[in-house]
C-alpha positions as semicolon CSV with decimal commas, in nm:
position;residue;x (nm);y (nm);z (nm)
1;M;8,234;15,172;9,203
2;S;8,380;15,281;8,907
3;L;8,510;15,015;8,658
4;S;8,819;15,185;8,599
5;N;8,905;15,143;8,961
6;R;8,802;14,776;9,050
7;I;9,103;14,531;9,033
8;A;9,063;14,149;9,002
9;W;9,074;14,082;9,348
10;D;8,766;14,303;9,478
11;D;8,603;14,088;9,699
12;T;8,820;13,819;9,726
13;V;9,023;13,632;9,998
14;L;9,330;13,456;9,836
15;P;9,494;13,171;10,022
16;F;9,864;13,130;10,048
17;Q;10,116;12,920;10,206
18;L;10,481;13,018;10,313
19;D;10,668;12,692;10,249
20;R;11,006;12,770;10,411
21;S;10,846;12,947;10,727
22;D;10,535;12,655;10,750
23;V;10,305;12,922;10,758
24;R;10,000;12,949;10,611
25;G;9,799;13,276;10,498
26;R;9,501;13,452;10,371
27;V;9,552;13,787;10,172
28;A;9,187;13,968;10,119
29;R;9,023;14,303;10,002
30;L;8,681;14,396;10,057
31;D;8,542;14,683;9,860
32;G;8,178;14,629;9,732
33;A;8,066;14,388;9,966
34;L;8,218;14,628;10,257
35;D;7,976;14,925;10,071
36;A;7,689;14,729;10,091
37;I;7,729;14,635;10,437
38;L;7,796;14,989;10,525
39;G;7,512;15,123;10,307
40;Q;7,275;14,949;10,485
41;H;7,295;15,208;10,781
42;D;7,389;15,533;10,886
43;Y;7,703;15,491;11,125
44;P;7,893;15,720;11,274
45;P;8,273;15,705;11,114
46;K;8,369;15,534;11,452
47;V;8,132;15,244;11,429
48;E;8,211;15,255;11,023
49;A;8,582;15,170;11,124
50;L;8,511;14,911;11,383
51;T;8,233;14,765;11,150
52;S;8,500;14,788;10,859
53;E;8,770;14,564;11,101
54;A;8,524;14,330;11,189
55;V;8,409;14,248;10,877
56;L;8,748;14,221;10,715
57;L;8,853;13,977;11,007
58;T;8,537;13,747;10,979
59;A;8,620;13,694;10,599
60;L;8,985;13,639;10,683
61;I;8,867;13,372;10,979
62;G;8,578;13,213;10,776
63;S;8,772;13,150;10,507
64;T;9,015;12,922;10,710
65;I;8,795;12,688;10,819
66;K;8,631;12,381;10,647
67;L;8,321;12,547;10,705
68;R;7,980;12,390;10,616
69;W;7,757;12,665;10,722
70;K;7,845;12,977;10,933
71;L;8,106;13,174;11,120
72;S;8,024;13,446;11,322
73;L;8,208;13,718;11,511
74;Q;8,070;13,886;11,823
75;I;8,193;14,204;11,999
76;R;8,030;14,329;12,282
77;G;8,112;14,629;12,506
78;K;7,993;14,855;12,785
79;G;8,054;15,143;12,602
80;G;7,947;15,371;12,326
81;V;7,955;15,073;12,087
82;R;7,760;14,771;12,251
83;L;7,746;14,543;11,965
84;I;7,897;14,436;11,661
85;A;7,785;14,114;11,486
86;T;7,910;13,987;11,175
87;D;7,854;13,622;10,954
88;Y;8,041;13,500;10,724
89;F;7,800;13,173;10,502
90;A;8,039;12,928;10,345
91;P;7,994;12,887;9,975
92;Q;7,731;12,630;9,915
93;A;7,901;12,464;9,603
94;K;8,236;12,483;9,416
95;G;8,276;12,807;9,268
96;D;7,994;12,966;9,447
97;S;8,038;13,300;9,626
98;A;8,082;13,321;10,037
99;R;7,871;13,569;10,195
100;I;7,892;13,846;10,458
101;R;7,693;14,054;10,667
102;A;7,741;14,292;10,990
103;Y;7,600;14,533;11,166
104;A;7,646;14,730;11,477
105;G;7,431;14,856;11,828
106;F;7,608;15,161;11,979
107;D;7,460;15,490;12,161
108;E;7,627;15,806;12,022
109;R;7,561;15,978;12,273
110;R;7,796;15,794;12,463
111;F;8,113;15,912;12,224
112;D;8,393;16,037;12,347
113;A;8,568;16,269;12,094
114;S;8,911;16,231;12,229
115;R;8,897;15,837;12,246
116;S;8,936;15,609;11,955
117;A;8,748;15,397;11,796
118;F;8,819;15,094;11,988
119;A;8,780;15,253;12,326
120;E;8,463;15,333;12,249
121;I;8,360;14,941;12,317
122;A;8,509;14,979;12,646
123;D;8,504;14,642;12,878
124;G;8,363;14,351;12,714
125;Y;8,468;14,035;12,506
126;F;8,553;13,885;12,190
127;A;8,347;13,608;12,054
128;V;8,433;13,375;11,779
129;L;8,091;13,128;11,697
130;I;8,132;12,832;11,442
131;D;7,778;12,643;11,358
132;Q;7,808;12,353;11,122
133;G;7,429;12,345;11,086
134;P;7,170;12,082;11,159
135;G;7,264;11,797;11,382
136;T;7,623;11,982;11,493
137;E;7,677;12,113;11,829
138;P;7,776;12,501;11,820
139;Y;8,119;12,645;11,924
140;Q;8,211;12,923;12,100
141;G;8,528;13,074;12,210
142;I;8,584;13,403;12,366
143;A;8,886;13,610;12,433
144;P;8,861;13,950;12,624
145;L;8,881;14,304;12,460
146;T;9,248;14,396;12,452
147;G;9,543;14,512;12,270
148;G;9,374;14,824;12,113
149;S;9,200;14,711;11,827
150;L;8,973;14,399;11,716
151;A;9,268;14,280;11,498
152;A;9,491;14,213;11,865
153;C;9,130;14,068;11,987
154;A;9,168;13,791;11,750
155;Q;9,542;13,725;11,802
156;A;9,440;13,690;12,158
157;Y;9,157;13,441;12,078
158;F;9,360;13,211;11,881
159;A;9,633;13,211;12,117
160;Q;9,427;13,122;12,403
161;S;9,148;12,922;12,279
162;E;9,343;12,758;12,004
163;Q;9,701;12,752;12,054
164;L;9,799;12,895;11,702
165;S;10,026;13,182;11,703
166;T;9,820;13,426;11,431
167;G;9,913;13,773;11,320
168;F;9,731;14,018;11,125
169;F;9,768;14,339;10,922
170;L;9,465;14,532;10,818
171;A;9,388;14,852;10,673
172;F;9,041;15,000;10,546
173;A;8,961;15,360;10,446
174;P;8,628;15,569;10,372
175;P;8,495;15,682;10,058
176;A;8,757;15,953;9,879
177;G;8,994;15,752;10,085
178;L;9,290;15,604;9,897
179;N;9,051;15,499;9,598
180;A;8,868;15,842;9,576
181;A;8,650;15,668;9,322
182;A;8,514;15,403;9,512
183;G;8,331;15,344;9,831
184;W;8,448;15,204;10,136
185;C;8,727;14,922;10,092
186;A;8,955;14,701;10,349
187;G;9,257;14,506;10,301
188;G;9,431;14,249;10,512
189;I;9,691;13,970;10,565
190;M;9,651;13,702;10,790
191;L;9,920;13,431;10,865
192;Q;9,937;13,141;11,103
193;H;10,175;12,920;11,231
194;M;10,059;12,556;11,205
195;P;10,337;12,342;11,349
196;D;10,120;12,043;11,371
197;V;9,975;12,004;11,075
198;S;10,020;12,050;10,710
199;P;9,914;12,425;10,656
200;A;9,805;12,297;10,262
201;V;9,557;12,040;10,430
202;S;9,469;12,169;10,719
203;G;9,114;12,235;10,709
204;E;8,930;12,133;11,065
205;P;8,708;12,378;11,248
206;A;8,871;12,611;11,486
207;G;8,780;12,502;11,820
208;L;8,801;12,131;11,700
209;R;9,204;12,117;11,654
210;K;9,437;11,928;11,877
211;P;9,642;12,167;12,095
212;A;9,944;12,310;11,871
213;A;10,318;12,238;11,995
214;P;10,504;12,484;12,153
215;L;10,716;12,678;11,853
216;G;11,074;12,555;11,892
217;P;11,330;12,790;11,825
218;D;11,367;12,743;11,431
219;D;10,974;12,824;11,434
220;D;11,041;13,124;11,655
221;E;11,247;13,242;11,384
222;N;11,023;13,177;11,073
223;W;10,701;13,316;11,252
224;N;10,881;13,611;11,320
225;R;11,054;13,686;10,972
226;A;10,724;13,626;10,814
227;N;10,580;13,861;11,064
228;I;10,855;14,151;10,964
229;L;10,768;14,090;10,589
230;M;10,418;14,087;10,644
231;N;10,447;14,441;10,865
232;S;10,623;14,560;10,556
233;V;10,293;14,606;10,364
234;T;10,160;14,926;10,316
235;D;9,789;15,059;10,314
236;A;9,812;15,156;9,938
237;E;9,915;14,781;9,822
238;L;9,648;14,676;10,031
239;L;9,374;14,869;9,954
240;G;9,494;15,099;9,566
241;P;9,387;14,925;9,265
242;Q;9,759;14,928;9,116
243;V;9,863;14,606;9,309
244;Q;9,738;14,261;9,248
245;A;9,689;13,999;9,515
246;S;9,962;13,758;9,406
247;E;10,206;14,034;9,284
248;L;10,192;14,180;9,638
249;L;10,264;13,806;9,801
250;V;10,538;13,800;9,583
251;R;10,692;14,102;9,699
252;L;10,619;14,033;10,024
253;F;10,765;13,685;10,072
254;H;10,895;13,545;9,759
255;E;11,220;13,409;9,981
256;E;10,979;13,194;10,169
257;G;10,857;12,974;9,875
258;V;10,510;13,176;9,881
259;R;10,237;12,955;9,690
260;V;9,878;13,036;9,610
261;F;9,583;12,873;9,604
262;D;9,213;12,907;9,412
263;P;9,058;13,249;9,520
264;Q;8,743;13,280;9,709
265;P;8,510;13,536;9,597
266;V;8,283;13,745;9,895
267;T;7,929;13,881;9,829
268;F;7,721;14,058;10,047
269;G;7,436;13,867;10,125
270;C;7,155;13,840;10,432
271;T;6,990;13,475;10,529
272;C;6,646;13,675;10,644
273;S;6,327;13,602;10,506
274;A;5,953;13,628;10,608
275;D;5,981;13,225;10,726
276;R;6,272;13,285;10,981
277;V;6,128;13,571;11,107
278;R;5,797;13,352;11,157
279;Q;6,001;13,092;11,325
280;S;6,155;13,284;11,550
281;L;5,827;13,437;11,709
282;S;5,716;13,085;11,714
283;I;5,840;13,027;12,097
284;Y;5,579;13,340;12,162
285;S;5,184;13,334;12,286
286;A;4,881;13,503;12,138
287;R;4,915;13,707;12,385
288;D;5,268;13,774;12,370
289;I;5,174;13,862;11,988
290;A;4,928;14,143;12,083
291;H;5,181;14,329;12,298
292;M;5,394;14,323;12,011
293;T;5,089;14,429;11,787
294;T;5,096;14,796;11,594
295;E;4,790;15,032;11,623
296;A;4,722;14,912;11,296
297;G;4,677;14,554;11,353
298;I;5,010;14,430;11,215
299;V;5,339;14,288;11,356
300;T;5,661;14,426;11,188
301;A;6,004;14,339;11,209
302;D;6,278;14,461;11,064
303;C;6,624;14,278;10,966
304;Q;6,939;14,459;11,130
305;F;7,152;14,314;10,908
306;C;7,020;14,406;10,567
307;G;6,714;14,628;10,644
308;A;6,433;14,425;10,503
309;H;6,098;14,534;10,654
310;Y;5,825;14,249;10,728
311;Q;5,501;14,276;10,801
312;F;5,253;14,015;10,949
313;R;4,897;13,960;11,060
314;P;4,875;13,862;11,468
315;E;4,678;13,558;11,417
316;T;4,925;13,420;11,208
317;L;5,217;13,433;11,453
318;G;5,334;13,214;11,782
319;F;5,261;12,900;11,864
320;E;4,859;12,932;11,861
321;A;4,865;13,045;11,506
322;R;4,535;13,009;11,337
323;E;4,565;13,016;10,954
324;D;4,794;12,989;10,687
325;P;5,013;13,301;10,653
326;G;4,997;13,306;10,285
327;G;5,041;13,642;10,129
328;E;5,243;13,843;10,367
329;S;5,559;14,003;10,311
């Protein structure tokens, strides 16, 4: 990406709070991170659009949770697009970047030119998975594919599984879009009404909160007003290089008592390694490994997220491994 087209909030999620409305939110922009994710693959335009939307949702949702390890989205369908999987890895220390990765599984032969990208997923589900690391029990919440977009599915998930009123406004564009010198870019806003806890201090993982109380008349009015203001944003403001995130929030929410907090940088990152691949194959017997061995006498594995290619000697794999794997890649 040309330096002249980079702005201060590229690949950043900025938390904010609307004091008057009792609403918390995030505004995000992904440029280099999204371009790096899509650059690992040669996806058709529909798949690129769906993956961009999923990555942006993952960055927005992941940054709202007091996360120690990983949040994942999985969108599974029965159409031309069978799977979109994303991972958001929490920063390991203050000042570190969060890491994000994604990939999609699809069968382009089943695409219908008359259908929207979302329609290519067909029947299936939208799942949020939270893994807080060793010693904890993973959480999973599921919502149906509904509403004509992945953002609508995310709103349904929060309404059903978390009893949290949640709204999104997302925009994304391919190269030569609104920012012609850049690659893929995406920008979005997420709002959440938090009637039973202070938005400034709430950091409990989704799926572990107590159900929120129903919104009262004043809450409804505040929530509707905040959403009307959010929906006045334009794609150019979210994706173009002219407007800073803090300036955008002031423009949208200056009457709501908007406060911003420390921004969270986001980068493309993958956690794959030869050791992790070896561990995943440790459940197999030598006979099973033999069926995975190529004519060249090696076992190969490719990371779907980053494209890394690994090669192993078959005798070093499985629960019957016989020697130190040193030197393999």
